[in-house]
Each structure stands twice: as C-alpha cells, then as structure tokens.
C-alpha positions in Angstrom: 62.7 160.1 84.4 64.1 163.5 85.3 67.9 163.4 85.1 68.5 166.2 87.6 69.0 164.4 91.0 68.8 167.7 92.9 65.3 168.3 91.5 64.2 164.8 92.5 65.6 165.2 95.9 64.1 168.6 96.4 60.7 167.4 95.2 60.9 164.4 97.6 61.8 166.8 100.4 58.8 168.9 99.6 56.5 165.9 99.4 57.6 164.8 102.8 57.1 168.3 104.2 53.6 168.2 102.8 53.0 164.9 104.6 52.6 163.1 101.3 55.4 160.7 102.0 57.8 160.0 104.8 61.3 159.1 103.5 63.3 159.5 106.7 61.7 157.5 109.5 61.6 154.2 107.8 57.9 153.9 107.7 56.6 155.7 104.7 53.0 156.9 104.7 52.9 155.5 101.2 55.8 153.8 99.4 56.2 155.8 96.2 57.1 154.2 92.9 59.9 155.7 90.8 57.2 156.9 88.3 55.3 158.7 91.2 58.5 160.4 92.3 59.1 161.4 88.7 55.6 162.9 88.4 56.2 165.4 91.3 55.9 168.8 89.7 56.7 171.2 92.5 59.6 172.6 90.4 57.4 173.4 87.4 53.9 174.0 88.6 52.5 177.0 90.5 49.5 174.8 91.5 51.8 172.3 93.2 54.2 174.8 94.8 51.8 177.5 96.2 50.3 175.2 98.9 53.9 174.4 100.0 54.7 178.1 100.4 51.4 178.7 102.3 52.2 175.8 104.7 55.7 177.2 105.3 54.4 180.6 105.9 51.8 179.3 108.4 54.5 177.5 110.5 54.7 180.5 112.8 51.1 179.8 113.9 51.3 176.0 113.8 54.8 175.1 115.0 55.0 175.7 118.7 58.8 175.8 118.9 59.1 178.5 116.3 56.4 180.6 118.0 57.9 180.2 121.5 61.4 181.0 120.2 60.2 184.1 118.4 57.9 185.3 121.2 60.3 185.3 124.1 64.1 184.8 124.5 65.1 186.1 127.9 62.1 188.4 127.8 63.1 189.9 124.4 61.3 189.4 121.1 63.2 188.2 118.2 65.3 185.0 118.7 67.7 183.7 116.1 65.3 180.9 115.1 62.5 183.5 114.7 64.6 185.8 112.7 65.8 183.0 110.4 62.2 181.9 109.9 61.1 185.4 109.0 64.1 185.7 106.7 63.1 182.5 104.9 59.5 183.8 104.6 60.8 187.0 103.1 62.9 185.1 100.6 59.9 183.1 99.5 57.8 186.3 99.2 60.6 188.0 97.1 61.0 184.9 94.9 57.2 185.0 94.3 57.4 188.5 93.0 59.9 187.4 90.3 57.2 185.1 88.7 59.7 182.3 88.2 58.5 179.0 89.6 62.0 177.5 89.6 63.4 180.4 91.7 60.5 180.1 94.1 61.1 176.3 94.2 64.8 176.8 95.1 64.2 179.2 98.0 61.3 177.0 99.3 63.6 173.9 99.3 66.2 175.9 101.2 63.6 177.0 103.7 62.4 173.4 104.2 65.9 172.2 104.7 66.5 174.9 107.3 63.2 174.0 109.0 64.1 170.3 109.1 67.5 171.1 110.6 66.0 173.5 113.1 63.5 170.9 114.2 66.2 168.3 114.8 68.3 170.8 116.8 65.4 172.0 119.0 64.2 168.5 119.6 67.7 167.6 120.9 67.6 170.4 123.5 
C-alpha cells in the first residue's frame, strides 16, 4: 500500500473525474477495494495520466457552464471562470514540457480540484 495519503487521495480524485468511481455521491459506480485504489498509477504513468489531461483540456467544448462563462459575460469575452480554466490548461501544458510525470500529476490534481469547486459554485447559482 502506498503510504502517501495525498497521492492516494489525488488518484481517487482523478479516478472519479474519469468516471471510473464515484466517491462523493454515496452510490459508487463500482466499489473499489483497497488493492484497486493502491493500483491507481496516475502519479507514475504517462499512459494513465495523459487521458486525464486530454479530458480536462476538452472541458471547454464539453462543459456547457465553462463555455457559456467564457463566451459571454455582460457581452464581453473572458469571464473569471474562463480565465481560470485557461490558466489551469496552461499549467498542465507547461508541466507537460518538463517531462516529469509527478509535476504533471500535481497540476492536474489542482486543476480537477478547481473544476469540482467551480461546478459546485455554478450549480448553486
């Protein structure tokens, strides 16, 4: 078992983002065993992490709230949510150029945390 709780929590967050499991709503898509959680390799494997980065990058086209927020705010392009989203995409792109999977994992986890918080805020409005 990995002993770094932040890696375990980050990998669980990514797995949920990728619709592999759902830990928050009380009805998991699949109930993971501790061994399955331990086998998540987003923090060490490019093969695991790249689809996550692609999915985050594609949110602009697939998440209606981000698109609408970016497209128009009082008739002006460039809302706070849109700018934050682009900033997270830029951080992911930059981390990718460093060729360090752990650094890319770190910024991807931060981006997903931001996305989850933004989803909650926009759903409350």
